[in-house]
PyMOL Python script that loads the backbone (N, CA, C, O; Angstrom):
from pymol import cmd

cmd.read_pdbstr("""\
ATOM      1  N   SER A   1      94.022 110.354  16.686  1.00  0.00           N
ATOM      2  CA  SER A   1      93.613 111.293  16.219  1.00  0.00           C
ATOM      3  C   SER A   1      94.495 112.443  15.992  1.00  0.00           C
ATOM      4  O   SER A   1      95.431 112.488  16.790  1.00  0.00           O
ATOM      5  N   VAL A   2      94.451 113.416  15.093  1.00  0.00           N
ATOM      6  CA  VAL A   2      95.303 114.742  15.177  1.00  0.00           C
ATOM      7  C   VAL A   2      94.227 115.783  14.727  1.00  0.00           C
ATOM      8  O   VAL A   2      93.484 115.607  13.761  1.00  0.00           O
ATOM      9  N   THR A   3      94.223 117.048  15.649  1.00  0.00           N
ATOM     10  CA  THR A   3      93.360 118.134  15.563  1.00  0.00           C
ATOM     11  C   THR A   3      94.242 119.608  15.682  1.00  0.00           C
ATOM     12  O   THR A   3      95.345 119.727  16.215  1.00  0.00           O
ATOM     13  N   VAL A   4      93.686 120.355  15.233  1.00  0.00           N
ATOM     14  CA  VAL A   4      94.194 121.671  15.673  1.00  0.00           C
ATOM     15  C   VAL A   4      93.648 122.581  16.706  1.00  0.00           C
ATOM     16  O   VAL A   4      92.418 122.638  16.726  1.00  0.00           O
ATOM     17  N   LEU A   5      94.190 123.196  17.437  1.00  0.00           N
ATOM     18  CA  LEU A   5      93.453 123.835  18.812  1.00  0.00           C
ATOM     19  C   LEU A   5      94.004 125.203  18.660  1.00  0.00           C
ATOM     20  O   LEU A   5      95.189 125.315  18.348  1.00  0.00           O
ATOM     21  N   PRO A   6      93.258 126.275  18.851  1.00  0.00           N
ATOM     22  CA  PRO A   6      91.898 126.400  18.492  1.00  0.00           C
ATOM     23  C   PRO A   6      91.745 126.421  16.694  1.00  0.00           C
ATOM     24  O   PRO A   6      92.678 126.571  15.905  1.00  0.00           O
ATOM     25  N   ASN A   7      90.431 126.243  16.388  1.00  0.00           N
ATOM     26  CA  ASN A   7      90.614 126.529  14.758  1.00  0.00           C
ATOM     27  C   ASN A   7      89.391 127.623  14.723  1.00  0.00           C
ATOM     28  O   ASN A   7      88.349 127.292  15.288  1.00  0.00           O
ATOM     29  N   PRO A   8      89.461 128.903  14.092  1.00  0.00           N
ATOM     30  CA  PRO A   8      90.716 129.396  13.725  1.00  0.00           C
ATOM     31  C   PRO A   8      91.702 129.720  14.726  1.00  0.00           C
ATOM     32  O   PRO A   8      91.406 129.914  15.905  1.00  0.00           O
ATOM     33  N   VAL A   9      92.883 129.780  14.259  1.00  0.00           N
ATOM     34  CA  VAL A   9      94.053 130.050  15.035  1.00  0.00           C
ATOM     35  C   VAL A   9      94.532 131.470  15.283  1.00  0.00           C
ATOM     36  O   VAL A   9      94.975 132.068  14.303  1.00  0.00           O
ATOM     37  N   ARG A  10      94.505 132.124  16.511  1.00  0.00           N
ATOM     38  CA  ARG A  10      94.479 133.351  16.569  1.00  0.00           C
ATOM     39  C   ARG A  10      95.839 133.308  17.759  1.00  0.00           C
ATOM     40  O   ARG A  10      95.909 132.580  18.750  1.00  0.00           O
ATOM     41  N   GLY A  11      96.670 134.152  17.370  1.00  0.00           N
ATOM     42  CA  GLY A  11      98.204 133.958  18.399  1.00  0.00           C
ATOM     43  C   GLY A  11      98.958 133.847  17.716  1.00  0.00           C
ATOM     44  O   GLY A  11      98.911 134.123  16.517  1.00  0.00           O
ATOM     45  N   ARG A  12     100.196 133.238  18.562  1.00  0.00           N
ATOM     46  CA  ARG A  12     101.505 132.982  17.920  1.00  0.00           C
ATOM     47  C   ARG A  12     101.962 131.618  17.886  1.00  0.00           C
ATOM     48  O   ARG A  12     103.143 131.334  17.685  1.00  0.00           O
ATOM     49  N   LYS A  13     101.056 130.766  18.078  1.00  0.00           N
ATOM     50  CA  LYS A  13     101.291 129.304  17.669  1.00  0.00           C
ATOM     51  C   LYS A  13     100.213 128.528  17.432  1.00  0.00           C
ATOM     52  O   LYS A  13      99.104 128.991  17.696  1.00  0.00           O
ATOM     53  N   VAL A  14     100.345 127.105  16.849  1.00  0.00           N
ATOM     54  CA  VAL A  14      99.322 126.418  16.369  1.00  0.00           C
ATOM     55  C   VAL A  14      99.875 125.135  17.319  1.00  0.00           C
ATOM     56  O   VAL A  14     101.008 124.697  17.515  1.00  0.00           O
ATOM     57  N   THR A  15      98.467 124.714  17.845  1.00  0.00           N
ATOM     58  CA  THR A  15      98.749 123.361  18.780  1.00  0.00           C
ATOM     59  C   THR A  15      97.859 122.452  17.931  1.00  0.00           C
ATOM     60  O   THR A  15      96.694 122.686  17.608  1.00  0.00           O
ATOM     61  N   PHE A  16      98.671 121.260  17.586  1.00  0.00           N
ATOM     62  CA  PHE A  16      98.428 120.100  16.932  1.00  0.00           C
ATOM     63  C   PHE A  16      98.104 119.039  18.078  1.00  0.00           C
ATOM     64  O   PHE A  16      99.021 118.366  18.548  1.00  0.00           O
ATOM     65  N   ARG A  17      96.676 118.884  18.561  1.00  0.00           N
ATOM     66  CA  ARG A  17      96.684 117.844  19.492  1.00  0.00           C
ATOM     67  C   ARG A  17      96.416 116.440  19.340  1.00  0.00           C
ATOM     68  O   ARG A  17      95.483 116.120  18.603  1.00  0.00           O
ATOM     69  N   VAL A  18      97.103 115.532  19.934  1.00  0.00           N
ATOM     70  CA  VAL A  18      97.530 114.233  19.306  1.00  0.00           C
ATOM     71  C   VAL A  18      96.894 113.285  20.555  1.00  0.00           C
ATOM     72  O   VAL A  18      97.392 113.335  21.680  1.00  0.00           O
ATOM     73  N   GLN A  19      95.803 112.463  20.256  1.00  0.00           N
ATOM     74  CA  GLN A  19      95.199 111.209  20.775  1.00  0.00           C
ATOM     75  C   GLN A  19      95.697 110.289  20.296  1.00  0.00           C
ATOM     76  O   GLN A  19      95.933 110.177  19.093  1.00  0.00           O
ATOM     77  N   THR A  20      95.982 109.348  21.283  1.00  0.00           N
ATOM     78  CA  THR A  20      96.521 107.737  20.721  1.00  0.00           C
ATOM     79  C   THR A  20      96.082 106.788  22.005  1.00  0.00           C
ATOM     80  O   THR A  20      95.717 107.159  23.121  1.00  0.00           O
ATOM     81  N   ASP A  21      96.219 105.575  21.538  1.00  0.00           N
ATOM     82  CA  ASP A  21      95.838 104.552  22.452  1.00  0.00           C
ATOM     83  C   ASP A  21      97.174 103.778  23.131  1.00  0.00           C
ATOM     84  O   ASP A  21      97.201 103.032  24.110  1.00  0.00           O
ATOM     85  N   ARG A  22      98.384 104.272  22.168  1.00  0.00           N
ATOM     86  CA  ARG A  22      99.645 103.434  22.085  1.00  0.00           C
ATOM     87  C   ARG A  22     100.871 104.538  21.997  1.00  0.00           C
ATOM     88  O   ARG A  22     100.588 105.667  21.597  1.00  0.00           O
ATOM     89  N   PRO A  23     102.181 104.232  22.353  1.00  0.00           N
ATOM     90  CA  PRO A  23     103.231 105.018  21.499  1.00  0.00           C
ATOM     91  C   PRO A  23     103.253 105.138  20.210  1.00  0.00           C
ATOM     92  O   PRO A  23     103.350 104.145  19.489  1.00  0.00           O
ATOM     93  N   ILE A  24     103.162 106.417  19.716  1.00  0.00           N
ATOM     94  CA  ILE A  24     103.202 106.477  18.105  1.00  0.00           C
ATOM     95  C   ILE A  24     104.550 108.028  18.094  1.00  0.00           C
ATOM     96  O   ILE A  24     105.018 108.736  18.986  1.00  0.00           O
ATOM     97  N   LYS A  25     104.700 107.971  16.889  1.00  0.00           N
ATOM     98  CA  LYS A  25     105.345 108.876  16.445  1.00  0.00           C
ATOM     99  C   LYS A  25     104.368 109.567  15.201  1.00  0.00           C
ATOM    100  O   LYS A  25     103.818 108.848  14.367  1.00  0.00           O
ATOM    101  N   VAL A  26     104.248 110.918  15.201  1.00  0.00           N
ATOM    102  CA  VAL A  26     103.407 111.643  14.354  1.00  0.00           C
ATOM    103  C   VAL A  26     104.320 112.524  13.450  1.00  0.00           C
ATOM    104  O   VAL A  26     105.385 113.030  13.805  1.00  0.00           O
ATOM    105  N   ARG A  27     103.741 112.624  12.238  1.00  0.00           N
ATOM    106  CA  ARG A  27     104.482 113.496  11.301  1.00  0.00           C
ATOM    107  C   ARG A  27     103.173 114.325  10.806  1.00  0.00           C
ATOM    108  O   ARG A  27     102.182 113.787  10.313  1.00  0.00           O
ATOM    109  N   VAL A  28     103.327 115.689  11.014  1.00  0.00           N
ATOM    110  CA  VAL A  28     102.651 116.850  10.488  1.00  0.00           C
ATOM    111  C   VAL A  28     103.189 117.244   9.252  1.00  0.00           C
ATOM    112  O   VAL A  28     104.398 117.456   9.347  1.00  0.00           O
ATOM    113  N   ARG A  29     102.668 117.443   7.974  1.00  0.00           N
ATOM    114  CA  ARG A  29     102.960 118.273   6.986  1.00  0.00           C
ATOM    115  C   ARG A  29     101.993 119.343   6.633  1.00  0.00           C
ATOM    116  O   ARG A  29     100.839 119.084   6.293  1.00  0.00           O
ATOM    117  N   VAL A  30     102.517 120.665   6.725  1.00  0.00           N
ATOM    118  CA  VAL A  30     101.533 121.790   6.572  1.00  0.00           C
ATOM    119  C   VAL A  30     101.661 122.282   5.283  1.00  0.00           C
ATOM    120  O   VAL A  30     102.792 122.419   4.818  1.00  0.00           O
ATOM    121  N   TYR A  31     100.582 122.598   4.569  1.00  0.00           N
ATOM    122  CA  TYR A  31     100.390 123.409   3.266  1.00  0.00           C
ATOM    123  C   TYR A  31      99.952 124.706   3.235  1.00  0.00           C
ATOM    124  O   TYR A  31      99.180 125.074   4.121  1.00  0.00           O
ATOM    125  N   ASP A  32     100.286 125.432   2.420  1.00  0.00           N
ATOM    126  CA  ASP A  32      99.251 126.867   2.331  1.00  0.00           C
ATOM    127  C   ASP A  32      98.335 126.481   1.334  1.00  0.00           C
ATOM    128  O   ASP A  32      98.266 125.368   0.811  1.00  0.00           O
ATOM    129  N   ARG A  33      97.507 127.649   1.059  1.00  0.00           N
ATOM    130  CA  ARG A  33      96.308 127.284   0.221  1.00  0.00           C
ATOM    131  C   ARG A  33      96.529 126.991  -1.267  1.00  0.00           C
ATOM    132  O   ARG A  33      95.629 126.686  -2.049  1.00  0.00           O
ATOM    133  N   PHE A  34      97.753 127.111  -1.553  1.00  0.00           N
ATOM    134  CA  PHE A  34      98.122 126.716  -3.026  1.00  0.00           C
ATOM    135  C   PHE A  34      98.574 125.387  -3.049  1.00  0.00           C
ATOM    136  O   PHE A  34      98.947 124.950  -4.138  1.00  0.00           O
ATOM    137  N   LEU A  35      98.621 124.521  -1.875  1.00  0.00           N
ATOM    138  CA  LEU A  35      99.047 123.234  -1.707  1.00  0.00           C
ATOM    139  C   LEU A  35     100.431 123.436  -1.357  1.00  0.00           C
ATOM    140  O   LEU A  35     100.826 122.392  -0.838  1.00  0.00           O
ATOM    141  N   ASP A  36     101.307 124.257  -1.400  1.00  0.00           N
ATOM    142  CA  ASP A  36     102.970 124.498  -1.184  1.00  0.00           C
ATOM    143  C   ASP A  36     103.055 124.041   0.091  1.00  0.00           C
ATOM    144  O   ASP A  36     102.281 124.384   0.984  1.00  0.00           O
ATOM    145  N   LYS A  37     104.098 123.167   0.240  1.00  0.00           N
ATOM    146  CA  LYS A  37     104.554 122.784   1.631  1.00  0.00           C
ATOM    147  C   LYS A  37     105.156 123.861   2.300  1.00  0.00           C
ATOM    148  O   LYS A  37     106.060 124.437   1.695  1.00  0.00           O
ATOM    149  N   VAL A  38     104.817 124.294   3.532  1.00  0.00           N
ATOM    150  CA  VAL A  38     105.141 125.181   4.373  1.00  0.00           C
ATOM    151  C   VAL A  38     106.204 124.452   5.332  1.00  0.00           C
ATOM    152  O   VAL A  38     107.387 124.794   5.331  1.00  0.00           O
ATOM    153  N   ILE A  39     105.765 123.545   6.056  1.00  0.00           N
ATOM    154  CA  ILE A  39     106.691 123.078   7.175  1.00  0.00           C
ATOM    155  C   ILE A  39     106.222 121.424   7.308  1.00  0.00           C
ATOM    156  O   ILE A  39     105.205 120.900   6.853  1.00  0.00           O
ATOM    157  N   ASP A  40     107.335 120.800   8.097  1.00  0.00           N
ATOM    158  CA  ASP A  40     107.160 119.434   8.284  1.00  0.00           C
ATOM    159  C   ASP A  40     107.608 119.401   9.922  1.00  0.00           C
ATOM    160  O   ASP A  40     108.560 120.056  10.348  1.00  0.00           O
ATOM    161  N   LEU A  41     106.744 118.512  10.779  1.00  0.00           N
ATOM    162  CA  LEU A  41     106.959 118.528  12.217  1.00  0.00           C
ATOM    163  C   LEU A  41     106.653 117.187  12.641  1.00  0.00           C
ATOM    164  O   LEU A  41     105.820 116.448  12.116  1.00  0.00           O
ATOM    165  N   GLU A  42     107.442 116.906  13.702  1.00  0.00           N
ATOM    166  CA  GLU A  42     107.291 115.336  14.000  1.00  0.00           C
ATOM    167  C   GLU A  42     107.655 115.330  15.598  1.00  0.00           C
ATOM    168  O   GLU A  42     108.560 116.019  16.069  1.00  0.00           O
ATOM    169  N   LYS A  43     106.812 114.446  16.372  1.00  0.00           N
ATOM    170  CA  LYS A  43     107.059 114.412  17.619  1.00  0.00           C
ATOM    171  C   LYS A  43     106.400 112.763  18.192  1.00  0.00           C
ATOM    172  O   LYS A  43     105.330 112.302  17.794  1.00  0.00           O
ATOM    173  N   GLU A  44     107.132 112.219  18.981  1.00  0.00           N
ATOM    174  CA  GLU A  44     106.778 110.828  19.684  1.00  0.00           C
ATOM    175  C   GLU A  44     105.972 111.329  20.876  1.00  0.00           C
ATOM    176  O   GLU A  44     106.135 112.442  21.375  1.00  0.00           O
ATOM    177  N   GLY A  45     105.002 110.334  21.336  1.00  0.00           N
ATOM    178  CA  GLY A  45     104.269 110.415  22.525  1.00  0.00           C
ATOM    179  C   GLY A  45     103.313 109.301  22.503  1.00  0.00           C
ATOM    180  O   GLY A  45     103.207 108.431  21.638  1.00  0.00           O
ATOM    181  N   ASP A  46     102.487 109.487  23.809  1.00  0.00           N
ATOM    182  CA  ASP A  46     101.720 108.601  24.144  1.00  0.00           C
ATOM    183  C   ASP A  46     100.284 109.321  24.578  1.00  0.00           C
ATOM    184  O   ASP A  46     100.118 110.474  24.975  1.00  0.00           O
ATOM    185  N   LYS A  47      99.417 108.397  24.398  1.00  0.00           N
ATOM    186  CA  LYS A  47      98.007 108.885  25.113  1.00  0.00           C
ATOM    187  C   LYS A  47      97.623 110.318  24.565  1.00  0.00           C
ATOM    188  O   LYS A  47      96.822 110.388  23.633  1.00  0.00           O
ATOM    189  N   LEU A  48      98.125 111.371  25.072  1.00  0.00           N
ATOM    190  CA  LEU A  48      97.559 112.872  24.791  1.00  0.00           C
ATOM    191  C   LEU A  48      98.721 113.656  24.603  1.00  0.00           C
ATOM    192  O   LEU A  48      99.424 113.780  25.606  1.00  0.00           O
ATOM    193  N   PHE A  49      99.041 114.128  23.727  1.00  0.00           N
ATOM    194  CA  PHE A  49     100.360 115.076  23.832  1.00  0.00           C
ATOM    195  C   PHE A  49     100.152 116.058  22.571  1.00  0.00           C
ATOM    196  O   PHE A  49      99.361 115.839  21.654  1.00  0.00           O
ATOM    197  N   ASP A  50     101.026 117.212  22.685  1.00  0.00           N
ATOM    198  CA  ASP A  50     100.553 118.272  21.726  1.00  0.00           C
ATOM    199  C   ASP A  50     102.080 118.547  20.808  1.00  0.00           C
ATOM    200  O   ASP A  50     103.237 118.329  21.168  1.00  0.00           O
ATOM    201  N   LEU A  51     101.622 119.036  19.672  1.00  0.00           N
ATOM    202  CA  LEU A  51     102.903 119.329  18.884  1.00  0.00           C
ATOM    203  C   LEU A  51     102.628 120.791  18.438  1.00  0.00           C
ATOM    204  O   LEU A  51     101.567 121.141  17.922  1.00  0.00           O
ATOM    205  N   LEU A  52     103.623 121.570  18.670  1.00  0.00           N
ATOM    206  CA  LEU A  52     103.423 123.018  18.513  1.00  0.00           C
ATOM    207  C   LEU A  52     104.158 123.615  17.099  1.00  0.00           C
ATOM    208  O   LEU A  52     105.195 123.125  16.651  1.00  0.00           O
ATOM    209  N   TRP A  53     103.540 124.598  16.561  1.00  0.00           N
ATOM    210  CA  TRP A  53     104.075 125.437  15.482  1.00  0.00           C
ATOM    211  C   TRP A  53     104.141 126.734  15.899  1.00  0.00           C
ATOM    212  O   TRP A  53     103.117 127.141  16.448  1.00  0.00           O
ATOM    213  N   THR A  54     105.094 127.542  15.794  1.00  0.00           N
ATOM    214  CA  THR A  54     105.545 128.892  16.054  1.00  0.00           C
ATOM    215  C   THR A  54     105.155 129.715  14.704  1.00  0.00           C
ATOM    216  O   THR A  54     105.749 129.532  13.641  1.00  0.00           O
ATOM    217  N   LEU A  55     104.266 130.487  14.842  1.00  0.00           N
ATOM    218  CA  LEU A  55     103.825 131.137  13.736  1.00  0.00           C
ATOM    219  C   LEU A  55     104.725 132.444  13.443  1.00  0.00           C
ATOM    220  O   LEU A  55     104.218 133.171  12.589  1.00  0.00           O
ATOM    221  N   LYS A  56     105.687 132.799  13.855  1.00  0.00           N
ATOM    222  CA  LYS A  56     106.685 133.874  13.597  1.00  0.00           C
ATOM    223  C   LYS A  56     106.712 133.977  11.910  1.00  0.00           C
ATOM    224  O   LYS A  56     107.179 132.968  11.380  1.00  0.00           O
ATOM    225  N   GLN A  57     106.356 134.859  11.151  1.00  0.00           N
ATOM    226  CA  GLN A  57     106.750 135.100  10.065  1.00  0.00           C
ATOM    227  C   GLN A  57     105.536 134.414   8.909  1.00  0.00           C
ATOM    228  O   GLN A  57     105.722 134.531   7.698  1.00  0.00           O
ATOM    229  N   VAL A  58     104.814 133.998   9.240  1.00  0.00           N
ATOM    230  CA  VAL A  58     103.915 132.933   8.739  1.00  0.00           C
ATOM    231  C   VAL A  58     102.574 133.756   8.263  1.00  0.00           C
ATOM    232  O   VAL A  58     101.800 134.102   9.156  1.00  0.00           O
ATOM    233  N   PRO A  59     102.281 134.067   6.980  1.00  0.00           N
ATOM    234  CA  PRO A  59     100.798 134.767   7.203  1.00  0.00           C
ATOM    235  C   PRO A  59      99.527 134.153   7.014  1.00  0.00           C
ATOM    236  O   PRO A  59      99.140 133.082   6.547  1.00  0.00           O
ATOM    237  N   GLU A  60      98.795 135.543   7.714  1.00  0.00           N
ATOM    238  CA  GLU A  60      97.382 134.633   7.787  1.00  0.00           C
ATOM    239  C   GLU A  60      96.744 134.042   6.646  1.00  0.00           C
ATOM    240  O   GLU A  60      97.177 134.257   5.514  1.00  0.00           O
ATOM    241  N   GLY A  61      95.669 133.256   6.878  1.00  0.00           N
ATOM    242  CA  GLY A  61      95.293 132.525   5.748  1.00  0.00           C
ATOM    243  C   GLY A  61      94.711 131.284   5.952  1.00  0.00           C
ATOM    244  O   GLY A  61      94.528 130.888   7.102  1.00  0.00           O
ATOM    245  N   ILE A  62      94.349 130.517   4.848  1.00  0.00           N
ATOM    246  CA  ILE A  62      93.943 128.973   4.592  1.00  0.00           C
ATOM    247  C   ILE A  62      95.068 128.238   4.655  1.00  0.00           C
ATOM    248  O   ILE A  62      96.001 128.467   3.885  1.00  0.00           O
ATOM    249  N   TYR A  63      95.121 127.138   5.703  1.00  0.00           N
ATOM    250  CA  TYR A  63      96.174 126.186   5.544  1.00  0.00           C
ATOM    251  C   TYR A  63      95.559 124.761   5.562  1.00  0.00           C
ATOM    252  O   TYR A  63      94.437 124.557   6.025  1.00  0.00           O
ATOM    253  N   TYR A  64      96.364 123.754   5.022  1.00  0.00           N
ATOM    254  CA  TYR A  64      95.832 122.364   5.431  1.00  0.00           C
ATOM    255  C   TYR A  64      97.150 121.479   6.024  1.00  0.00           C
ATOM    256  O   TYR A  64      98.359 121.666   5.891  1.00  0.00           O
ATOM    257  N   PHE A  65      96.495 120.585   6.631  1.00  0.00           N
ATOM    258  CA  PHE A  65      97.636 119.773   7.073  1.00  0.00           C
ATOM    259  C   PHE A  65      97.234 118.101   6.852  1.00  0.00           C
ATOM    260  O   PHE A  65      96.092 117.643   6.806  1.00  0.00           O
ATOM    261  N   GLN A  66      98.521 117.345   6.732  1.00  0.00           N
ATOM    262  CA  GLN A  66      98.302 115.838   6.337  1.00  0.00           C
ATOM    263  C   GLN A  66      99.302 115.512   7.479  1.00  0.00           C
ATOM    264  O   GLN A  66     100.443 115.951   7.624  1.00  0.00           O
ATOM    265  N   ALA A  67      98.486 114.485   8.398  1.00  0.00           N
ATOM    266  CA  ALA A  67      99.286 113.923   9.367  1.00  0.00           C
ATOM    267  C   ALA A  67      99.529 112.526   9.179  1.00  0.00           C
ATOM    268  O   ALA A  67      98.566 111.909   8.724  1.00  0.00           O
ATOM    269  N   GLN A  68     100.601 111.847   9.419  1.00  0.00           N
ATOM    270  CA  GLN A  68     100.952 110.469   9.598  1.00  0.00           C
ATOM    271  C   GLN A  68     101.279 109.843  10.676  1.00  0.00           C
ATOM    272  O   GLN A  68     102.286 110.253  11.253  1.00  0.00           O
ATOM    273  N   VAL A  69     100.618 108.806  11.198  1.00  0.00           N
ATOM    274  CA  VAL A  69     100.719 108.201  12.594  1.00  0.00           C
ATOM    275  C   VAL A  69     101.806 106.996  12.589  1.00  0.00           C
ATOM    276  O   VAL A  69     101.407 105.949  12.080  1.00  0.00           O
ATOM    277  N   ILE A  70     102.906 107.011  13.008  1.00  0.00           N
ATOM    278  CA  ILE A  70     103.919 105.771  12.852  1.00  0.00           C
ATOM    279  C   ILE A  70     103.831 104.989  14.291  1.00  0.00           C
ATOM    280  O   ILE A  70     104.131 105.490  15.375  1.00  0.00           O
ATOM    281  N   ASP A  71     103.350 103.634  14.070  1.00  0.00           N
ATOM    282  CA  ASP A  71     103.245 102.868  15.217  1.00  0.00           C
ATOM    283  C   ASP A  71     104.514 102.138  15.685  1.00  0.00           C
ATOM    284  O   ASP A  71     105.120 101.228  15.120  1.00  0.00           O
ATOM    285  N   GLN A  72     104.781 102.776  16.898  1.00  0.00           N
ATOM    286  CA  GLN A  72     106.516 102.563  17.409  1.00  0.00           C
ATOM    287  C   GLN A  72     106.746 101.016  17.547  1.00  0.00           C
ATOM    288  O   GLN A  72     107.869 100.514  17.586  1.00  0.00           O
ATOM    289  N   ALA A  73     105.772 100.431  17.606  1.00  0.00           N
ATOM    290  CA  ALA A  73     105.939  98.575  17.832  1.00  0.00           C
ATOM    291  C   ALA A  73     106.341  98.238  16.652  1.00  0.00           C
ATOM    292  O   ALA A  73     107.482  97.796  16.516  1.00  0.00           O
ATOM    293  N   THR A  74     105.306  98.409  15.340  1.00  0.00           N
ATOM    294  CA  THR A  74     105.344  97.830  14.238  1.00  0.00           C
ATOM    295  C   THR A  74     106.046  98.855  13.124  1.00  0.00           C
ATOM    296  O   THR A  74     106.282  98.474  11.977  1.00  0.00           O
ATOM    297  N   GLU A  75     106.250  99.754  13.438  1.00  0.00           N
ATOM    298  CA  GLU A  75     106.910 100.864  12.481  1.00  0.00           C
ATOM    299  C   GLU A  75     105.608 100.847  11.173  1.00  0.00           C
ATOM    300  O   GLU A  75     105.935 101.086  10.011  1.00  0.00           O
ATOM    301  N   ALA A  76     104.291 100.570  11.505  1.00  0.00           N
ATOM    302  CA  ALA A  76     103.172 100.521  10.190  1.00  0.00           C
ATOM    303  C   ALA A  76     102.937 102.239  10.228  1.00  0.00           C
ATOM    304  O   ALA A  76     103.051 102.939  11.235  1.00  0.00           O
ATOM    305  N   VAL A  77     102.676 102.579   9.221  1.00  0.00           N
ATOM    306  CA  VAL A  77     102.697 104.151   8.738  1.00  0.00           C
ATOM    307  C   VAL A  77     101.007 104.244   8.362  1.00  0.00           C
ATOM    308  O   VAL A  77     100.552 103.624   7.401  1.00  0.00           O
ATOM    309  N   THR A  78     100.263 104.988   9.133  1.00  0.00           N
ATOM    310  CA  THR A  78      99.151 105.212   8.605  1.00  0.00           C
ATOM    311  C   THR A  78      98.643 106.583   8.570  1.00  0.00           C
ATOM    312  O   THR A  78      98.520 107.271   9.584  1.00  0.00           O
ATOM    313  N   PRO A  79      98.284 107.056   7.120  1.00  0.00           N
ATOM    314  CA  PRO A  79      97.882 108.596   7.035  1.00  0.00           C
ATOM    315  C   PRO A  79      96.619 108.864   7.579  1.00  0.00           C
ATOM    316  O   PRO A  79      95.643 108.145   7.362  1.00  0.00           O
ATOM    317  N   LEU A  80      96.602 109.612   8.099  1.00  0.00           N
ATOM    318  CA  LEU A  80      95.052 110.487   8.284  1.00  0.00           C
ATOM    319  C   LEU A  80      94.877 111.346   7.345  1.00  0.00           C
ATOM    320  O   LEU A  80      95.773 111.866   6.680  1.00  0.00           O
ATOM    321  N   ALA A  81      93.474 111.570   7.230  1.00  0.00           N
ATOM    322  CA  ALA A  81      92.692 112.546   6.210  1.00  0.00           C
ATOM    323  C   ALA A  81      93.071 113.702   6.421  1.00  0.00           C
ATOM    324  O   ALA A  81      93.078 114.149   7.568  1.00  0.00           O
ATOM    325  N   PRO A  82      93.519 114.529   5.217  1.00  0.00           N
ATOM    326  CA  PRO A  82      93.850 115.934   5.390  1.00  0.00           C
ATOM    327  C   PRO A  82      92.751 116.961   5.870  1.00  0.00           C
ATOM    328  O   PRO A  82      91.590 116.840   5.477  1.00  0.00           O
ATOM    329  N   GLN A  83      93.149 118.020   6.763  1.00  0.00           N
ATOM    330  CA  GLN A  83      92.236 118.882   7.408  1.00  0.00           C
ATOM    331  C   GLN A  83      92.662 119.878   7.184  1.00  0.00           C
ATOM    332  O   GLN A  83      93.852 119.988   6.889  1.00  0.00           O
ATOM    333  N   LYS A  84      91.566 121.274   7.271  1.00  0.00           N
ATOM    334  CA  LYS A  84      92.119 122.752   7.064  1.00  0.00           C
ATOM    335  C   LYS A  84      91.871 123.264   8.446  1.00  0.00           C
ATOM    336  O   LYS A  84      91.296 122.741   9.400  1.00  0.00           O
ATOM    337  N   PHE A  85      92.532 124.573   8.285  1.00  0.00           N
ATOM    338  CA  PHE A  85      92.541 125.255   9.467  1.00  0.00           C
ATOM    339  C   PHE A  85      92.765 126.825   8.983  1.00  0.00           C
ATOM    340  O   PHE A  85      93.241 127.065   7.873  1.00  0.00           O
ATOM    341  N   LEU A  86      92.459 127.667   9.724  1.00  0.00           N
ATOM    342  CA  LEU A  86      92.724 129.012   9.607  1.00  0.00           C
ATOM    343  C   LEU A  86      93.600 129.829  10.431  1.00  0.00           C
ATOM    344  O   LEU A  86      93.514 129.689  11.651  1.00  0.00           O
ATOM    345  N   ILE A  87      94.467 130.697   9.926  1.00  0.00           N
ATOM    346  CA  ILE A  87      95.236 131.589  11.004  1.00  0.00           C
ATOM    347  C   ILE A  87      94.782 132.865  10.319  1.00  0.00           C
ATOM    348  O   ILE A  87      94.716 133.285   9.164  1.00  0.00           O
ATOM    349  N   LEU A  88      94.432 133.395  11.821  1.00  0.00           N
ATOM    350  CA  LEU A  88      93.974 135.044  11.569  1.00  0.00           C
ATOM    351  C   LEU A  88      94.988 135.961  12.583  1.00  0.00           C
ATOM    352  O   LEU A  88      95.151 135.804  13.793  1.00  0.00           O
ATOM    353  N   LYS A  89      95.482 136.754  11.879  1.00  0.00           N
ATOM    354  CA  LYS A  89      96.739 137.593  12.546  1.00  0.00           C
ATOM    355  C   LYS A  89      96.082 139.039  12.933  1.00  0.00           C
ATOM    356  O   LYS A  89      96.525 139.699  13.873  1.00  0.00           O
ATOM    357  N   GLY A  90      95.067 139.441  12.186  1.00  0.00           N
ATOM    358  CA  GLY A  90      94.603 140.829  12.459  1.00  0.00           C
ATOM    359  C   GLY A  90      94.394 141.221  13.738  1.00  0.00           C
ATOM    360  O   GLY A  90      94.509 140.372  14.622  1.00  0.00           O
ATOM    361  N   SER A  91      94.078 142.465  14.048  1.00  0.00           N
ATOM    362  CA  SER A  91      93.842 142.937  15.525  1.00  0.00           C
ATOM    363  C   SER A  91      92.437 142.683  15.967  1.00  0.00           C
ATOM    364  O   SER A  91      91.438 143.044  15.345  1.00  0.00           O
ATOM    365  N   SER A  92      92.451 142.070  17.027  1.00  0.00           N
ATOM    366  CA  SER A  92      90.825 141.930  17.526  1.00  0.00           C
ATOM    367  C   SER A  92      90.216 143.295  18.011  1.00  0.00           C
ATOM    368  O   SER A  92      90.766 144.129  18.729  1.00  0.00           O
ATOM    369  N   SER A  93      89.092 143.334  17.520  1.00  0.00           N
ATOM    370  CA  SER A  93      88.347 144.512  17.941  1.00  0.00           C
ATOM    371  C   SER A  93      87.608 144.290  19.320  1.00  0.00           C
ATOM    372  O   SER A  93      87.002 143.244  19.554  1.00  0.00           O
ATOM    373  N   ARG A  94      87.693 145.313  20.199  1.00  0.00           N
ATOM    374  CA  ARG A  94      87.294 145.315  21.741  1.00  0.00           C
ATOM    375  C   ARG A  94      86.074 146.297  21.829  1.00  0.00           C
ATOM    376  O   ARG A  94      86.065 147.344  21.182  1.00  0.00           O
ATOM    377  N   THR A  95      85.163 145.964  22.558  1.00  0.00           N
ATOM    378  CA  THR A  95      84.146 147.141  22.851  1.00  0.00           C
ATOM    379  C   THR A  95      84.548 147.636  24.129  1.00  0.00           C
ATOM    380  O   THR A  95      84.989 146.797  24.914  1.00  0.00           O
ATOM    381  N   ARG A  96      84.475 149.026  24.561  1.00  0.00           N
ATOM    382  CA  ARG A  96      84.732 149.412  25.551  1.00  0.00           C
ATOM    383  C   ARG A  96      83.426 150.056  26.255  1.00  0.00           C
ATOM    384  O   ARG A  96      83.511 150.547  27.381  1.00  0.00           O
TER     385      ARG A  96
END
""", "prot")
cmd.dss("prot")
cmd.show_as("cartoon", "prot")
cmd.util.cbc("prot")
cmd.orient("prot")
């Protein structure tokens, strides 16, 4: 599985958390709200690992991602269901 932590995203990076039962390569393609490709990310790992995306110059808004899992033993590609996440960059209000 591949999920976004946290959702909504606040801060300077998005963490894509990957959980697997075998060594894999994961490819994540991120789209904006108009479904234009923003970035492709890729990483190899096993069990539990994170894929990071730095949000420098990325506007806030609704984003989607599509992940593909590639089994390193068989090279079989499994696309996962698209998911939506939100990036918020506004200043947080604090009560004093």
